[in-house]
FIKOLZA-1660 file (N, C-alpha, C; in steps of 0.1 Angstrom, whole numbers, plus 5000, padded with zeros to 4 digits):
% residues 244
   i   px   py   pz ch aa at
   1 6699 7289 1796  A  X  N
   1 6688 7293 1802  A  X CA
   1 6677 7296 1794  A  X  C
   2 6665 7288 1797  A  X  N
   2 6654 7289 1787  A  X CA
   2 6647 7303 1788  A  X  C
   3 6638 7306 1777  A  X  N
   3 6630 7318 1777  A  X CA
   3 6623 7320 1791  A  X  C
   4 6615 7310 1795  A  X  N
   4 6608 7310 1807  A  X CA
   4 6618 7313 1820  A  X  C
   5 6628 7308 1820  A  X  N
   5 6637 7310 1831  A  X CA
   5 6643 7324 1830  A  X  C
   6 6645 7329 1818  A  X  N
   6 6650 7343 1817  A  X CA
   6 6640 7352 1823  A  X  C
   7 6626 7350 1819  A  X  N
   7 6616 7359 1822  A  X CA
   7 6614 7358 1838  A  X  C
   8 6616 7347 1844  A  X  N
   8 6614 7345 1859  A  X CA
   8 6625 7352 1866  A  X  C
   9 6637 7352 1860  A  X  N
   9 6648 7358 1868  A  X CA
   9 6647 7373 1866  A  X  C
  10 6641 7379 1854  A  X  N
  10 6638 7393 1853  A  X CA
  10 6626 7397 1864  A  X  C
  11 6618 7389 1866  A  X  N
  11 6607 7391 1876  A  X CA
  11 6613 7391 1888  A  X  C
  12 6622 7382 1891  A  X  N
  12 6626 7381 1905  A  X CA
  12 6635 7394 1908  A  X  C
  13 6642 7398 1897  A  X  N
  13 6650 7411 1899  A  X CA
  13 6642 7423 1902  A  X  C
  14 6631 7423 1894  A  X  N
  14 6620 7435 1897  A  X CA
  14 6614 7434 1910  A  X  C
  15 6611 7421 1914  A  X  N
  15 6605 7421 1927  A  X CA
  15 6614 7424 1939  A  X  C
  16 6627 7424 1937  A  X  N
  16 6637 7426 1947  A  X CA
  16 6638 7442 1949  A  X  C
  17 6634 7449 1939  A  X  N
  17 6634 7464 1938  A  X CA
  17 6621 7469 1945  A  X  C
  18 6610 7460 1948  A  X  N
  18 6599 7465 1955  A  X CA
  18 6601 7464 1969  A  X  C
  19 6592 7470 1977  A  X  N
  19 6592 7468 1992  A  X CA
  19 6583 7457 1997  A  X  C
  20 6577 7450 1987  A  X  N
  20 6570 7438 1991  A  X CA
  20 6572 7427 1981  A  X  C
  21 6570 7415 1986  A  X  N
  21 6573 7403 1977  A  X CA
  21 6560 7399 1969  A  X  C
  22 6561 7396 1957  A  X  N
  22 6551 7394 1949  A  X CA
  22 6550 7379 1946  A  X  C
  23 6539 7373 1950  A  X  N
  23 6537 7359 1949  A  X CA
  23 6526 7357 1938  A  X  C
  24 6526 7350 1928  A  X  N
  24 6517 7349 1917  A  X CA
  24 6507 7338 1920  A  X  C
  25 6493 7340 1917  A  X  N
  25 6484 7330 1920  A  X CA
  25 6485 7318 1911  A  X  C
  26 6479 7307 1915  A  X  N
  26 6480 7295 1907  A  X CA
  26 6477 7295 1893  A  X  C
  27 6465 7303 1891  A  X  N
  27 6460 7304 1878  A  X CA
  27 6469 7311 1869  A  X  C
  28 6476 7321 1875  A  X  N
  28 6486 7330 1867  A  X CA
  28 6498 7321 1860  A  X  C
  29 6502 7311 1867  A  X  N
  29 6513 7303 1864  A  X CA
  29 6509 7289 1858  A  X  C
  30 6496 7286 1859  A  X  N
  30 6492 7272 1856  A  X CA
  30 6492 7271 1840  A  X  C
  31 6500 7260 1836  A  X  N
  31 6504 7258 1822  A  X CA
  31 6519 7260 1819  A  X  C
  32 6524 7269 1827  A  X  N
  32 6539 7271 1827  A  X CA
  32 6545 7262 1838  A  X  C
  33 6536 7260 1849  A  X  N
  33 6541 7252 1859  A  X CA
  33 6530 7241 1861  A  X  C
  34 6532 7229 1867  A  X  N
  34 6522 7219 1870  A  X CA
  34 6514 7226 1882  A  X  C
  35 6502 7228 1881  A  X  N
  35 6494 7234 1891  A  X CA
  35 6494 7227 1905  A  X  C
  36 6497 7214 1904  A  X  N
  36 6497 7206 1916  A  X CA
  36 6510 7209 1924  A  X  C
  37 6519 7216 1918  A  X  N
  37 6533 7219 1925  A  X CA
  37 6530 7234 1933  A  X  C
  38 6538 7236 1944  A  X  N
  38 6537 7250 1949  A  X CA
  38 6542 7260 1940  A  X  C
  39 6534 7272 1941  A  X  N
  39 6538 7283 1932  A  X CA
  39 6552 7290 1937  A  X  C
  40 6563 7289 1929  A  X  N
  40 6574 7295 1933  A  X CA
  40 6574 7307 1940  A  X  C
  41 6580 7309 1953  A  X  N
  41 6580 7322 1960  A  X CA
  41 6592 7329 1956  A  X  C
  42 6592 7341 1952  A  X  N
  42 6605 7350 1950  A  X CA
  42 6613 7350 1961  A  X  C
  43 6626 7351 1959  A  X  N
  43 6636 7352 1971  A  X CA
  43 6634 7365 1978  A  X  C
  44 6638 7363 1992  A  X  N
  44 6637 7375 2000  A  X CA
  44 6628 7373 2012  A  X  C
  45 6631 7381 2022  A  X  N
  45 6624 7379 2037  A  X CA
  45 6614 7390 2040  A  X  C
  46 6612 7396 2029  A  X  N
  46 6602 7409 2031  A  X CA
  46 6587 7404 2033  A  X  C
  47 6580 7414 2035  A  X  N
  47 6565 7412 2036  A  X CA
  47 6559 7410 2022  A  X  C
  48 6548 7402 2021  A  X  N
  48 6543 7400 2007  A  X CA
  48 6533 7412 2004  A  X  C
  49 6530 7412 1992  A  X  N
  49 6522 7424 1986  A  X CA
  49 6506 7422 1991  A  X  C
  50 6501 7431 1998  A  X  N
  50 6488 7430 2002  A  X CA
  50 6480 7444 2000  A  X  C
  51 6482 7450 1989  A  X  N
  51 6477 7461 1987  A  X CA
  51 6480 7466 1971  A  X  C
  52 6481 7479 1970  A  X  N
  52 6485 7486 1957  A  X CA
  52 6498 7481 1953  A  X  C
  53 6499 7476 1941  A  X  N
  53 6512 7472 1935  A  X CA
  53 6517 7484 1927  A  X  C
  54 6529 7489 1932  A  X  N
  54 6535 7501 1926  A  X CA
  54 6538 7501 1912  A  X  C
  55 6538 7489 1907  A  X  N
  55 6539 7488 1891  A  X CA
  55 6528 7492 1884  A  X  C
  56 6517 7493 1889  A  X  N
  56 6504 7496 1883  A  X CA
  56 6499 7509 1887  A  X  C
  57 6492 7516 1879  A  X  N
  57 6487 7529 1883  A  X CA
  57 6475 7526 1893  A  X  C
  58 6476 7537 1904  A  X  N
  58 6466 7535 1914  A  X CA
  58 6453 7538 1910  A  X  C
  59 6443 7529 1915  A  X  N
  59 6428 7532 1911  A  X CA
  59 6423 7541 1921  A  X  C
  60 6412 7549 1916  A  X  N
  60 6404 7558 1923  A  X CA
  60 6399 7549 1936  A  X  C
  61 6394 7557 1947  A  X  N
  61 6388 7551 1958  A  X CA
  61 6374 7545 1954  A  X  C
  62 6367 7550 1945  A  X  N
  62 6355 7546 1940  A  X CA
  62 6356 7544 1925  A  X  C
  63 6361 7534 1920  A  X  N
  63 6365 7532 1905  A  X CA
  63 6351 7531 1897  A  X  C
  64 6351 7536 1886  A  X  N
  64 6341 7537 1875  A  X CA
  64 6345 7526 1865  A  X  C
  65 6336 7522 1856  A  X  N
  65 6339 7514 1845  A  X CA
  65 6349 7519 1837  A  X  C
  66 6348 7533 1833  A  X  N
  66 6358 7540 1825  A  X CA
  66 6372 7540 1832  A  X  C
  67 6373 7539 1846  A  X  N
  67 6386 7539 1853  A  X CA
  67 6393 7526 1848  A  X  C
  68 6385 7515 1848  A  X  N
  68 6390 7503 1844  A  X CA
  68 6394 7502 1831  A  X  C
  69 6386 7508 1821  A  X  N
  69 6392 7508 1809  A  X CA
  69 6405 7516 1807  A  X  C
  70 6406 7528 1814  A  X  N
  70 6419 7534 1814  A  X CA
  70 6431 7529 1822  A  X  C
  71 6429 7522 1834  A  X  N
  71 6439 7520 1843  A  X CA
  71 6442 7504 1845  A  X  C
  72 6431 7495 1840  A  X  N
  72 6434 7482 1841  A  X CA
  72 6432 7472 1828  A  X  C
  73 6424 7477 1820  A  X  N
  73 6423 7469 1807  A  X CA
  73 6434 7470 1798  A  X  C
  74 6437 7460 1791  A  X  N
  74 6447 7460 1779  A  X CA
  74 6442 7468 1769  A  X  C
  75 6448 7469 1757  A  X  N
  75 6445 7478 1746  A  X CA
  75 6430 7475 1741  A  X  C
  76 6423 7486 1741  A  X  N
  76 6407 7485 1741  A  X CA
  76 6403 7490 1727  A  X  C
  77 6411 7493 1717  A  X  N
  77 6406 7498 1705  A  X CA
  77 6398 7488 1698  A  X  C
  78 6399 7476 1700  A  X  N
  78 6390 7465 1694  A  X CA
  78 6376 7467 1699  A  X  C
  79 6373 7466 1712  A  X  N
  79 6359 7467 1716  A  X CA
  79 6354 7481 1712  A  X  C
  80 6362 7492 1713  A  X  N
  80 6357 7504 1711  A  X CA
  80 6352 7506 1695  A  X  C
  81 6361 7501 1686  A  X  N
  81 6358 7502 1673  A  X CA
  81 6345 7492 1670  A  X  C
  82 6345 7482 1676  A  X  N
  82 6332 7475 1675  A  X CA
  82 6319 7481 1679  A  X  C
  83 6321 7486 1691  A  X  N
  83 6311 7495 1696  A  X CA
  83 6304 7507 1686  A  X  C
  84 6315 7512 1681  A  X  N
  84 6312 7524 1671  A  X CA
  84 6308 7519 1658  A  X  C
  85 6312 7506 1654  A  X  N
  85 6306 7501 1641  A  X CA
  85 6292 7498 1644  A  X  C
  86 6287 7492 1655  A  X  N
  86 6273 7488 1660  A  X CA
  86 6266 7502 1659  A  X  C
  87 6271 7512 1664  A  X  N
  87 6264 7524 1665  A  X CA
  87 6260 7530 1650  A  X  C
  88 6271 7529 1641  A  X  N
  88 6271 7533 1627  A  X CA
  88 6260 7524 1620  A  X  C
  89 6259 7512 1624  A  X  N
  89 6251 7503 1617  A  X CA
  89 6236 7504 1623  A  X  C
  90 6232 7512 1631  A  X  N
  90 6220 7516 1636  A  X CA
  90 6216 7506 1647  A  X  C
  91 6225 7500 1653  A  X  N
  91 6220 7491 1665  A  X CA
  91 6216 7498 1677  A  X  C
  92 6207 7492 1685  A  X  N
  92 6202 7499 1697  A  X CA
  92 6213 7499 1707  A  X  C
  93 6211 7509 1718  A  X  N
  93 6220 7510 1729  A  X CA
  93 6224 7497 1736  A  X  C
  94 6214 7488 1737  A  X  N
  94 6218 7476 1744  A  X CA
  94 6230 7468 1736  A  X  C
  95 6227 7467 1723  A  X  N
  95 6238 7460 1714  A  X CA
  95 6251 7468 1716  A  X  C
  96 6251 7482 1714  A  X  N
  96 6263 7490 1714  A  X CA
  96 6271 7487 1727  A  X  C
  97 6262 7488 1738  A  X  N
  97 6270 7485 1751  A  X CA
  97 6275 7470 1752  A  X  C
  98 6268 7461 1746  A  X  N
  98 6274 7447 1747  A  X CA
  98 6286 7446 1739  A  X  C
  99 6287 7454 1728  A  X  N
  99 6299 7453 1718  A  X CA
  99 6310 7460 1726  A  X  C
 100 6308 7472 1733  A  X  N
 100 6317 7478 1741  A  X CA
 100 6323 7468 1753  A  X  C
 101 6315 7460 1759  A  X  N
 101 6319 7452 1770  A  X CA
 101 6323 7439 1767  A  X  C
 102 6319 7434 1754  A  X  N
 102 6321 7419 1752  A  X CA
 102 6333 7412 1754  A  X  C
 103 6345 7420 1754  A  X  N
 103 6359 7413 1756  A  X CA
 103 6366 7419 1767  A  X  C
 104 6358 7425 1778  A  X  N
 104 6365 7432 1789  A  X CA
 104 6373 7420 1797  A  X  C
 105 6368 7407 1797  A  X  N
 105 6373 7398 1804  A  X CA
 105 6388 7395 1799  A  X  C
 106 6389 7395 1785  A  X  N
 106 6402 7392 1779  A  X CA
 106 6410 7404 1782  A  X  C
 107 6405 7415 1782  A  X  N
 107 6413 7428 1784  A  X CA
 107 6419 7430 1797  A  X  C
 108 6412 7423 1808  A  X  N
 108 6414 7428 1821  A  X CA
 108 6415 7416 1831  A  X  C
 109 6410 7405 1828  A  X  N
 109 6409 7393 1837  A  X CA
 109 6414 7379 1832  A  X  C
 110 6409 7374 1823  A  X  N
 110 6413 7360 1817  A  X CA
 110 6408 7358 1803  A  X  C
 111 6415 7351 1796  A  X  N
 111 6411 7348 1782  A  X CA
 111 6400 7336 1781  A  X  C
 112 6403 7326 1788  A  X  N
 112 6396 7313 1788  A  X CA
 112 6381 7317 1791  A  X  C
 113 6372 7311 1784  A  X  N
 113 6357 7313 1786  A  X CA
 113 6354 7328 1788  A  X  C
 114 6360 7336 1781  A  X  N
 114 6358 7350 1783  A  X CA
 114 6344 7356 1782  A  X  C
 115 6336 7348 1774  A  X  N
 115 6323 7354 1772  A  X CA
 115 6314 7352 1787  A  X  C
 116 6316 7341 1793  A  X  N
 116 6311 7338 1806  A  X CA
 116 6315 7347 1816  A  X  C
 117 6330 7348 1817  A  X  N
 117 6335 7357 1826  A  X CA
 117 6332 7372 1826  A  X  C
 118 6331 7375 1813  A  X  N
 118 6327 7390 1809  A  X CA
 118 6312 7392 1814  A  X  C
 119 6304 7382 1811  A  X  N
 119 6289 7384 1814  A  X CA
 119 6288 7384 1830  A  X  C
 120 6295 7376 1837  A  X  N
 120 6295 7376 1851  A  X CA
 120 6299 7389 1856  A  X  C
 121 6310 7395 1852  A  X  N
 121 6315 7407 1857  A  X CA
 121 6304 7419 1857  A  X  C
 122 6298 7420 1844  A  X  N
 122 6288 7431 1842  A  X CA
 122 6274 7428 1847  A  X  C
 123 6271 7415 1850  A  X  N
 123 6257 7412 1853  A  X CA
 123 6249 7420 1863  A  X  C
 124 6255 7424 1874  A  X  N
 124 6249 7432 1883  A  X CA
 124 6245 7446 1880  A  X  C
 125 6252 7450 1868  A  X  N
 125 6251 7465 1864  A  X CA
 125 6243 7467 1850  A  X  C
 126 6240 7458 1843  A  X  N
 126 6234 7460 1831  A  X CA
 126 6221 7452 1830  A  X  C
 127 6214 7456 1820  A  X  N
 127 6202 7447 1816  A  X CA
 127 6205 7433 1814  A  X  C
 128 6196 7424 1818  A  X  N
 128 6199 7410 1817  A  X CA
 128 6202 7406 1802  A  X  C
 129 6195 7413 1794  A  X  N
 129 6196 7409 1779  A  X CA
 129 6211 7411 1775  A  X  C
 130 6217 7422 1780  A  X  N
 130 6231 7426 1777  A  X CA
 130 6241 7416 1783  A  X  C
 131 6241 7412 1795  A  X  N
 131 6249 7402 1799  A  X CA
 131 6247 7388 1794  A  X  C
 132 6234 7385 1790  A  X  N
 132 6232 7372 1782  A  X CA
 132 6238 7372 1769  A  X  C
 133 6238 7383 1761  A  X  N
 133 6244 7385 1749  A  X CA
 133 6259 7383 1750  A  X  C
 134 6265 7389 1759  A  X  N
 134 6280 7389 1761  A  X CA
 134 6284 7375 1765  A  X  C
 135 6276 7366 1773  A  X  N
 135 6280 7352 1775  A  X CA
 135 6279 7344 1763  A  X  C
 136 6268 7345 1754  A  X  N
 136 6265 7336 1744  A  X CA
 136 6274 7340 1731  A  X  C
 137 6278 7352 1730  A  X  N
 137 6287 7356 1719  A  X CA
 137 6298 7347 1717  A  X  C
 138 6304 7342 1729  A  X  N
 138 6315 7333 1728  A  X CA
 138 6311 7321 1719  A  X  C
 139 6301 7316 1720  A  X  N
 139 6296 7304 1712  A  X CA
 139 6294 7307 1699  A  X  C
 140 6286 7319 1697  A  X  N
 140 6281 7321 1684  A  X CA
 140 6291 7325 1673  A  X  C
 141 6302 7331 1678  A  X  N
 141 6311 7336 1669  A  X CA
 141 6318 7323 1660  A  X  C
 142 6316 7311 1666  A  X  N
 142 6322 7299 1658  A  X CA
 142 6312 7295 1649  A  X  C
 143 6300 7300 1647  A  X  N
 143 6289 7294 1638  A  X CA
 143 6284 7304 1629  A  X  C
 144 6285 7303 1617  A  X  N
 144 6280 7313 1606  A  X CA
 144 6264 7313 1608  A  X  C
 145 6259 7326 1603  A  X  N
 145 6246 7328 1603  A  X CA
 145 6244 7337 1589  A  X  C
 146 6240 7330 1578  A  X  N
 146 6239 7337 1564  A  X CA
 146 6228 7348 1565  A  X  C
 147 6217 7346 1574  A  X  N
 147 6206 7356 1574  A  X CA
 147 6211 7370 1578  A  X  C
 148 6223 7371 1585  A  X  N
 148 6229 7385 1588  A  X CA
 148 6242 7387 1583  A  X  C
 149 6247 7378 1573  A  X  N
 149 6259 7380 1566  A  X CA
 149 6271 7375 1575  A  X  C
 150 6269 7368 1585  A  X  N
 150 6280 7365 1593  A  X CA
 150 6287 7352 1590  A  X  C
 151 6300 7352 1585  A  X  N
 151 6307 7341 1581  A  X CA
 151 6318 7337 1592  A  X  C
 152 6321 7325 1591  A  X  N
 152 6332 7320 1601  A  X CA
 152 6344 7329 1599  A  X  C
 153 6350 7334 1609  A  X  N
 153 6361 7344 1608  A  X CA
 153 6374 7338 1602  A  X  C
 154 6378 7343 1592  A  X  N
 154 6392 7339 1585  A  X CA
 154 6402 7338 1595  A  X  C
 155 6403 7347 1605  A  X  N
 155 6413 7348 1615  A  X CA
 155 6413 7335 1622  A  X  C
 156 6401 7329 1625  A  X  N
 156 6400 7317 1634  A  X CA
 156 6407 7306 1626  A  X  C
 157 6407 7305 1614  A  X  N
 157 6414 7295 1606  A  X CA
 157 6428 7296 1609  A  X  C
 158 6432 7309 1608  A  X  N
 158 6446 7312 1610  A  X CA
 158 6450 7308 1624  A  X  C
 159 6443 7312 1634  A  X  N
 159 6446 7309 1648  A  X CA
 159 6445 7295 1654  A  X  C
 160 6434 7288 1649  A  X  N
 160 6431 7276 1654  A  X CA
 160 6432 7264 1644  A  X  C
 161 6436 7268 1631  A  X  N
 161 6436 7257 1621  A  X CA
 161 6424 7254 1614  A  X  C
 162 6424 7248 1602  A  X  N
 162 6412 7245 1595  A  X CA
 162 6402 7234 1600  A  X  C
 163 6409 7226 1608  A  X  N
 163 6402 7214 1613  A  X CA
 163 6397 7217 1628  A  X  C
 164 6397 7228 1633  A  X  N
 164 6392 7232 1646  A  X CA
 164 6377 7228 1648  A  X  C
 165 6374 7222 1658  A  X  N
 165 6359 7219 1661  A  X CA
 165 6357 7226 1676  A  X  C
 166 6347 7234 1678  A  X  N
 166 6345 7238 1691  A  X CA
 166 6341 7227 1700  A  X  C
 167 6344 7229 1713  A  X  N
 167 6342 7221 1724  A  X CA
 167 6325 7217 1724  A  X  C
 168 6322 7204 1730  A  X  N
 168 6307 7202 1729  A  X CA
 168 6300 7211 1738  A  X  C
 169 6305 7217 1748  A  X  N
 169 6297 7227 1756  A  X CA
 169 6294 7240 1748  A  X  C
 170 6304 7244 1740  A  X  N
 170 6302 7256 1731  A  X CA
 170 6292 7251 1720  A  X  C
 171 6292 7240 1713  A  X  N
 171 6280 7236 1705  A  X CA
 171 6268 7237 1711  A  X  C
 172 6267 7231 1723  A  X  N
 172 6254 7230 1730  A  X CA
 172 6249 7246 1733  A  X  C
 173 6258 7253 1737  A  X  N
 173 6255 7267 1740  A  X CA
 173 6249 7274 1727  A  X  C
 174 6256 7271 1717  A  X  N
 174 6250 7277 1703  A  X CA
 174 6236 7272 1700  A  X  C
 175 6234 7258 1703  A  X  N
 175 6220 7254 1698  A  X CA
 175 6211 7261 1709  A  X  C
 176 6214 7262 1722  A  X  N
 176 6206 7268 1730  A  X CA
 176 6202 7284 1726  A  X  C
 177 6212 7291 1723  A  X  N
 177 6212 7304 1720  A  X CA
 177 6203 7307 1707  A  X  C
 178 6204 7297 1696  A  X  N
 178 6198 7300 1684  A  X CA
 178 6182 7300 1687  A  X  C
 179 6177 7294 1698  A  X  N
 179 6163 7293 1701  A  X CA
 179 6159 7303 1710  A  X  C
 180 6167 7312 1716  A  X  N
 180 6164 7320 1726  A  X CA
 180 6159 7334 1720  A  X  C
 181 6149 7341 1728  A  X  N
 181 6145 7353 1722  A  X CA
 181 6156 7365 1721  A  X  C
 182 6167 7363 1728  A  X  N
 182 6177 7374 1727  A  X CA
 182 6188 7369 1717  A  X  C
 183 6186 7359 1708  A  X  N
 183 6196 7354 1700  A  X CA
 183 6201 7365 1692  A  X  C
 184 6193 7373 1687  A  X  N
 184 6200 7384 1678  A  X CA
 184 6208 7393 1683  A  X  C
 185 6204 7397 1697  A  X  N
 185 6213 7407 1704  A  X CA
 185 6227 7402 1706  A  X  C
 186 6228 7388 1708  A  X  N
 186 6241 7383 1708  A  X CA
 186 6247 7381 1695  A  X  C
 187 6240 7377 1685  A  X  N
 187 6245 7377 1671  A  X CA
 187 6250 7389 1666  A  X  C
 188 6244 7401 1670  A  X  N
 188 6250 7413 1666  A  X CA
 188 6261 7416 1672  A  X  C
 189 6266 7411 1684  A  X  N
 189 6279 7413 1688  A  X CA
 189 6289 7408 1678  A  X  C
 190 6286 7394 1673  A  X  N
 190 6295 7388 1664  A  X CA
 190 6295 7396 1650  A  X  C
 191 6283 7402 1646  A  X  N
 191 6283 7408 1634  A  X CA
 191 6292 7421 1633  A  X  C
 192 6291 7429 1646  A  X  N
 192 6299 7439 1647  A  X CA
 192 6313 7439 1653  A  X  C
 193 6317 7426 1656  A  X  N
 193 6330 7423 1661  A  X CA
 193 6341 7423 1651  A  X  C
 194 6350 7432 1652  A  X  N
 194 6360 7434 1642  A  X CA
 194 6372 7424 1644  A  X  C
 195 6372 7414 1637  A  X  N
 195 6381 7404 1640  A  X CA
 195 6396 7409 1633  A  X  C
 196 6396 7419 1626  A  X  N
 196 6408 7424 1621  A  X CA
 196 6406 7440 1621  A  X  C
 197 6406 7447 1632  A  X  N
 197 6404 7460 1634  A  X CA
 197 6414 7470 1627  A  X  C
 198 6409 7482 1625  A  X  N
 198 6417 7491 1616  A  X CA
 198 6426 7499 1627  A  X  C
 199 6439 7495 1626  A  X  N
 199 6451 7503 1635  A  X CA
 199 6451 7517 1632  A  X  C
 200 6447 7522 1621  A  X  N
 200 6447 7535 1618  A  X CA
 200 6436 7545 1623  A  X  C
 201 6427 7537 1628  A  X  N
 201 6415 7545 1635  A  X CA
 201 6417 7543 1649  A  X  C
 202 6414 7555 1655  A  X  N
 202 6413 7556 1670  A  X CA
 202 6401 7560 1675  A  X  C
 203 6394 7553 1684  A  X  N
 203 6381 7558 1689  A  X CA
 203 6382 7561 1705  A  X  C
 204 6376 7572 1709  A  X  N
 204 6377 7577 1722  A  X CA
 204 6367 7570 1731  A  X  C
 205 6369 7567 1742  A  X  N
 205 6361 7562 1752  A  X CA
 205 6350 7571 1755  A  X  C
 206 6351 7584 1754  A  X  N
 206 6342 7593 1758  A  X CA
 206 6331 7593 1747  A  X  C
 207 6332 7586 1735  A  X  N
 207 6320 7587 1726  A  X CA
 207 6310 7580 1732  A  X  C
 208 6311 7571 1743  A  X  N
 208 6301 7562 1748  A  X CA
 208 6297 7567 1761  A  X  C
 209 6300 7579 1764  A  X  N
 209 6298 7584 1778  A  X CA
 209 6282 7583 1781  A  X  C
 210 6274 7589 1772  A  X  N
 210 6260 7588 1774  A  X CA
 210 6253 7575 1774  A  X  C
 211 6258 7566 1764  A  X  N
 211 6252 7553 1764  A  X CA
 211 6257 7545 1778  A  X  C
 212 6268 7546 1781  A  X  N
 212 6272 7539 1795  A  X CA
 212 6264 7546 1805  A  X  C
 213 6263 7559 1806  A  X  N
 213 6255 7564 1817  A  X CA
 213 6241 7561 1818  A  X  C
 214 6235 7559 1805  A  X  N
 214 6221 7554 1806  A  X CA
 214 6219 7539 1808  A  X  C
 215 6229 7530 1805  A  X  N
 215 6226 7517 1805  A  X CA
 215 6235 7507 1814  A  X  C
 216 6245 7515 1821  A  X  N
 216 6254 7509 1831  A  X CA
 216 6252 7513 1844  A  X  C
 217 6247 7507 1854  A  X  N
 217 6243 7511 1868  A  X CA
 217 6257 7510 1876  A  X  C
 218 6263 7522 1875  A  X  N
 218 6276 7524 1883  A  X CA
 218 6273 7525 1898  A  X  C
 219 6279 7516 1906  A  X  N
 219 6275 7517 1919  A  X CA
 219 6281 7529 1927  A  X  C
 220 6275 7534 1936  A  X  N
 220 6281 7548 1943  A  X CA
 220 6293 7544 1951  A  X  C
 221 6294 7531 1956  A  X  N
 221 6306 7527 1964  A  X CA
 221 6318 7525 1955  A  X  C
 222 6315 7523 1940  A  X  N
 222 6326 7520 1932  A  X CA
 222 6327 7506 1929  A  X  C
 223 6330 7502 1916  A  X  N
 223 6331 7488 1911  A  X CA
 223 6342 7481 1920  A  X  C
 224 6337 7470 1927  A  X  N
 224 6345 7463 1936  A  X CA
 224 6342 7464 1951  A  X  C
 225 6334 7474 1953  A  X  N
 225 6332 7478 1968  A  X CA
 225 6316 7478 1971  A  X  C
 226 6308 7473 1962  A  X  N
 226 6293 7474 1965  A  X CA
 226 6287 7460 1969  A  X  C
 227 6295 7451 1972  A  X  N
 227 6289 7437 1976  A  X CA
 227 6281 7431 1965  A  X  C
 228 6283 7433 1954  A  X  N
 228 6275 7426 1943  A  X CA
 228 6282 7413 1941  A  X  C
 229 6274 7404 1935  A  X  N
 229 6280 7391 1933  A  X CA
 229 6294 7390 1925  A  X  C
 230 6297 7400 1917  A  X  N
 230 6309 7400 1910  A  X CA
 230 6320 7411 1915  A  X  C
 231 6316 7416 1927  A  X  N
 231 6325 7428 1933  A  X CA
 231 6339 7422 1934  A  X  C
 232 6341 7410 1937  A  X  N
 232 6354 7404 1942  A  X CA
 232 6362 7404 1928  A  X  C
 233 6355 7401 1917  A  X  N
 233 6362 7400 1904  A  X CA
 233 6369 7414 1899  A  X  C
 234 6362 7425 1904  A  X  N
 234 6367 7438 1900  A  X CA
 234 6378 7441 1909  A  X  C
 235 6377 7436 1923  A  X  N
 235 6388 7439 1933  A  X CA
 235 6400 7432 1927  A  X  C
 236 6398 7421 1923  A  X  N
 236 6410 7412 1918  A  X CA
 236 6418 7420 1907  A  X  C
 237 6409 7427 1898  A  X  N
 237 6416 7436 1889  A  X CA
 237 6423 7447 1895  A  X  C
 238 6419 7453 1905  A  X  N
 238 6424 7465 1911  A  X CA
 238 6438 7461 1919  A  X  C
 239 6437 7448 1926  A  X  N
 239 6449 7444 1932  A  X CA
 239 6452 7429 1928  A  X  C
 240 6457 7429 1915  A  X  N
 240 6460 7414 1910  A  X CA
 240 6471 7407 1916  A  X  C
 241 6480 7414 1923  A  X  N
 241 6491 7407 1930  A  X CA
 241 6489 7405 1946  A  X  C
 242 6477 7409 1951  A  X  N
 242 6475 7407 1965  A  X CA
 242 6477 7393 1969  A  X  C
 243 6482 7390 1979  A  X  N
 243 6486 7376 1985  A  X CA
 243 6475 7369 1988  A  X  C
 244 6465 7375 1995  A  X  N
 244 6454 7368 2000  A  X CA
 244 6440 7378 1998  A  X  C
% end
């Protein structure tokens, strides 16, 4: 039995213990399975999952940004440490907030094109400059800027190899961003981005309560329920195994 088959068997066993059948979305299994093929349905004749997944902590009725940090995002010390570094370096609140939010798509949604997804997630709730900076940090991180002491990350050589060349759309995004009035806001995300953060340092989310309060427009209905253009993305993180 392969590693993938063992993992699937374990998931099937776990699903049988639930009172609802969990069916994974196409994007979840794409790459492990040919996306043209039907997503395998776990065995059983029960009802499918259409609400809270008991394997996840229940979200509040009106979830805040901090609720997502605590209950849905993966390990967040990296963005927290980056935001603290930006604060220590004297960056303005827009840059600090952008550093805090720049990788939330990776932490809670999807890795591919995370700058674009992250920007779309927060766009209705932050200043346009902040979402723009988050979007374009994805391209800028691949290109050095000696004027601010930013070098190509050694970690990227280790991750992608010495001959890696960013895709043409990333190169074009870099060229566009270099000529934009908000270039430096986005560049400062990469400057304060800790590509090898200190595991001995722990940053508390509450350190940024005031900055988030002043710069993030928390909807009174809760993230996911305010009918914004990205509300559906927040709901997907609340109920990631919802069938439809």
